[in-house]
C-alpha positions as CSV (number, residue, x, y, z in Angstrom):
1,M,85.6,50.1,71.3
2,A,87.8,47.5,73.0
3,N,90.6,47.6,70.4
4,G,92.7,50.4,71.8
5,Q,90.3,52.1,74.2
6,I,92.2,54.0,77.0
7,T,90.3,54.7,80.2
8,I,91.8,57.2,82.7
9,I,90.3,57.0,86.2
10,G,90.7,60.3,88.0
11,M,89.9,63.5,86.1
12,D,92.0,65.7,88.3
13,Q,94.8,67.9,86.9
14,V,97.0,64.8,86.3
15,G,94.2,62.9,84.5
16,V,93.3,65.8,82.3
17,S,96.9,66.4,81.5
18,L,97.2,62.7,80.4
19,V,94.2,63.0,78.2
20,L,95.7,66.1,76.5
21,A,99.1,64.5,76.1
22,I,97.8,61.3,74.6
23,K,95.5,63.1,72.2
24,R,98.3,65.3,71.1
25,Q,100.4,62.3,70.2
26,R,97.6,60.0,69.1
27,P,94.6,62.1,67.9
28,A,92.6,59.0,66.9
29,A,92.9,57.4,70.4
30,F,89.6,56.7,72.0
31,I,89.8,58.0,75.5
32,V,87.2,57.5,78.3
33,G,87.5,59.7,81.3
34,A,86.1,58.2,84.5
35,D,85.5,59.7,87.9
36,T,82.8,59.6,90.5
37,R,83.2,63.3,91.0
38,V,80.8,64.7,88.4
39,H,82.2,68.3,88.6
40,L,85.6,67.0,87.5
41,L,84.2,65.0,84.6
42,R,82.2,68.1,83.5
43,D,85.4,70.2,83.6
44,A,87.4,67.5,81.7
45,M,84.8,67.4,79.0
46,K,85.3,71.1,78.4
47,T,88.7,70.3,76.9
48,G,87.0,68.6,74.0
49,Q,89.5,65.8,74.1
50,L,87.5,63.0,75.9
51,D,85.5,60.7,73.6
52,R,83.3,59.6,76.5
53,N,83.0,60.0,80.2
54,D,81.5,57.9,82.9
55,T,80.9,58.0,86.7
56,N,80.6,54.3,86.7
57,L,84.2,53.0,86.8
58,V,83.2,49.4,85.8
59,V,81.4,50.6,82.7
60,A,84.2,53.0,81.8
61,C,86.8,50.2,82.0
62,R,84.8,47.3,80.6
63,E,86.2,47.7,77.0
64,A,89.5,49.3,77.8
65,S,92.9,47.8,76.7
66,L,94.7,50.3,78.9
67,I,93.5,51.7,82.2
68,I,95.5,54.5,83.9
69,I,94.5,55.4,87.5
70,T,95.6,58.8,88.9
71,L,93.9,58.4,92.3
72,P,95.7,58.0,95.6
73,A,97.0,54.6,96.8
74,S,94.4,54.6,99.5
75,K,91.6,54.2,96.9
76,L,93.3,51.5,94.8
77,R,92.1,48.4,96.7
78,D,88.5,49.4,96.2
79,I,89.0,50.4,92.6
80,F,91.0,47.2,91.7
81,S,88.3,45.1,93.4
82,E,85.5,46.9,91.6
83,I,86.9,46.9,88.1
84,G,89.0,43.7,88.2
85,P,86.3,41.2,87.4
86,Q,85.1,43.2,84.3
87,L,88.5,43.9,82.7
88,L,89.4,42.5,79.3
89,E,91.9,39.6,79.2
90,G,95.3,41.1,78.5
91,A,94.3,44.6,79.6
92,V,97.1,46.7,81.2
93,V,96.4,48.6,84.4
94,I,98.8,51.4,85.4
95,D,98.5,53.4,88.6
96,L,100.4,56.6,89.4
97,A,100.6,56.1,93.1
98,P,104.0,57.1,94.3
99,V,104.4,54.3,96.9
100,K,104.5,50.9,95.2
101,S,105.1,48.1,97.7
102,E,101.6,48.2,99.2
103,V,100.0,48.8,95.8
104,L,101.7,45.8,94.3
105,K,100.3,43.6,97.1
106,I,96.8,45.1,96.5
107,A,97.0,44.5,92.8
108,E,98.1,40.9,93.3
109,E,95.1,40.3,95.5
110,A,92.4,42.2,93.7
111,L,93.2,42.1,90.0
112,P,92.6,39.0,87.9
113,K,95.6,37.1,86.6
114,T,94.4,37.8,83.1
115,V,95.5,41.5,83.2
116,H,98.8,43.1,83.6
117,H,99.7,45.6,86.3
């Protein structure tokens, strides 16, 4: 499903809102919800808008062209390091952390040069 798969990491209120907004505009979009918190994934699946869910972030991102991360900046280093080696060449990674200077350094260190942040 690499061609156009969108993975959203973080199925909190922001993540679920993104799923709903994307599906409203692009009903055919293939969206994977990813979170290590099973109860949030379960609740997100109740919307009926996720095409797949996964608690394994690497598996959830492996075929994604676009990865959106809604988690706090304090978790991004670990997430970037974990998913980075498995990302598709040319994938786009977006984080919604409000403070960017430290996040940009982390992305530079942890994400491969073949993806865009």
